C-alpha positions, -999 to +999 in steps of 0.1 A: -130-366-069-099-347-081-096-326-050-086-357-030-054-360-050-041-329-032-023-342-001-031-309+018-068-314+012-065-351+023-047-341+055-073-316+063-101-341+057-085-367+079-079-342+106-115-330+105-128-366+108-104-373+137-115-341+155-152-350+149-148-386+163-128-374+193-154-347+200-183-372+199-164-396+223-153-369+247-187-351+248-204-385+252-182-394+282-187-360+298-225-362+294-225-397+310-204-385+339-227-355+344-256-379+346-241-408+367-211-395+387-213-383+423-194-355+440-170-376+460-133-376+464-106-353+479-112-316+478-088-286+480-090-263+509-105-236+488-143-234+493-169-208+485-206-211+494-203-249+498-186-253+464-151-268+463-126-280+437-114-316+434-078-321+443-071-341+411-039-344+392-038-330+357-052-357+333-024-376+316-043-374+283-045-336+286-007-334+292+000-357+262-023-337+239-007-304+250+028-317+243+018-332+209+001-298+200+034-279+208+055-303+187+030-302+158+029-264+160+067-262+159+068-285+129+039-266+111+056-232+115+092-241+107+091-273+085+056-280+073+028-263+055+026-235+043+063-224+047+077-254+030+048-266+009+021-255-015-001-225-007-026-206-027-008-173-019+025-187-030+010-200-062-006-166-069+026-147-063+045-171-085+019-168-113+019-130-109+057-128-112+057-150-143+029-129-158+048-096-151+079-110-169+058-119-199+040-085-198+073-065-196+087-085-225+056-080-247+052-043-241+088-030-235+090-012-268+057+007-267+054+040-286+045+071-268+010+070-282+005+034-271+018+042-236-008+069-233-036+045-244-024+019-219-022+045-192-057+057-199-070+021-195-052+018-161-065+052-150-101+044-158-099+011-139-079+022-109-081+060-105-112+074-121-135+064-092-120+092-072-103+115-097-132+113-123-131+100-158-118+134-169-092+134-141-104+168-127-110+155-092-148+154-091-153+189-077-125+186-051-131+150-041-095+142-052-066+160-068-071+175-102-046+155-122-049+176-153-027+200-135-002+174-123+033+178-136+025+212-149+029+248-138-007+249-126+000+219-103+029+236-085+010+269-082-019+250-066+005+235-040+020+269-033-014+284-028-030+256-008+000+237+007+005+199+006-001+172+031+000+134+034+034+121+021+048+117+056+082+135+053+102+144+083+099+181+075+062+178+081+033+192+061+038+221+037+017+251+046+001+275+021+024+303+011+014+339+005+029+345-029+015+365-058+003+346-089+032+361-109+059+350-085+041+316-080+042+310-117+079+319-118+088+295-090+068+267-107+086+272-140+119+273-122+112+240-106+101+223-138+129+236-159+159+238-135+152+213-108+129+186-121+145+158-142+116+163-166+136+194-178+105+212-192+116+242-212+097+276-212+104+301-239+100+331-215+125+317-189+156+336-198+186+339-175+173+370-158+140+353-149+158+321-138+179+342-114+148+359-100+130+326-097+160+311-078+159+341-054+121+335-048+127+298-043+152+306-015+133+335+000+099+318+002+113+291+025+112+265-003+149+257+000+148+255+038+129+222+034+136+210-001+173+221+000+190+246-022+191+220-051+154+211-045+162+174-039+146+171-005+176+175+018+183+138+022+147+127+026+135+156+048+110+167+022+098+159-013+125+155-039+115+181-065+139+167-090+114+138-093+083+160-098+066+154-132+085+122-137+076+085-134+097+082-102+074+106-083+043+088-095+058+055-084+064+070-049+029+083-046+014+049-057+036+031-033+031+053-002-004+065-008-013+100+003-034+115+031-047+147+016-069+176+026-099+158+010-093+122+019-069+093+020-055+078-012-044+042-003-012+026-013-014+007-046+013-018-036-013-045-038-018-038-075+018-049-083+021-024-111+049-032-135+074-005-145+058-004-180+023+002-164+036+030-142+054+046-171+022+043-192+000+058-164+026+087-160+025+093-198-013+095-198-014+119-168+012+141-184-008+142-216-039+156-199-047+192-205-070+213-182-103+221-198-099+257-186-066+261-205 
């Protein structure tokens, strides 16, 4: 039996046998005493309804067992298993780390097209259950990711507000802004603030100036800062919007939204390449109504 070659399994087996034997012996002695012993001896002064407690000293065996248990517990936590020996969790983490190194080395020079294909695979496995295979959010069950990182995405946030990222500034309420001004603000954020630096042919200097005025007048800058970078963590850093850094933040923190709770994907241990691929796929999506 190969499993007996593992000293941890052997220790567990021996301990189980010892516990079983001791249990049989102790239970047998107690049953014998219950059957044969008589209620004689010195009692304490505390009585109730004719029932009293024996004035016995603490059993020496109990004291010894208690001390041994404390010593063993100290050894187990600070010197023994699992902190200083093999554990399945430790083995898994080590194997995962080694795999991620090999993964990053193999896929570090992916083309844009291959990143999109990889991102699509990740999306279908991890994200499509809530966002749908077409990423449109399954009729409001989750965010419509075909709008994410685009003008339509920011316009939707302006119209409906945003919740769930847990910033000190609190949740963003819906703003009463016309569609024309909302689109202008969205294009300003994507072209002038976001590190994605998306260019729009119709955003000349005059419109950029007007969009900046709208950004300031519609309370955007009061939370996000005049530069849109989140005022030292008070609110979302808009310079990350539509970039892999923003996606990484959402995957790490999770998001409590109007329609449910997206959990943190920290457990998935996505590599940088996988997050970049997922970001590339989401950015490549186009709304069906466009």
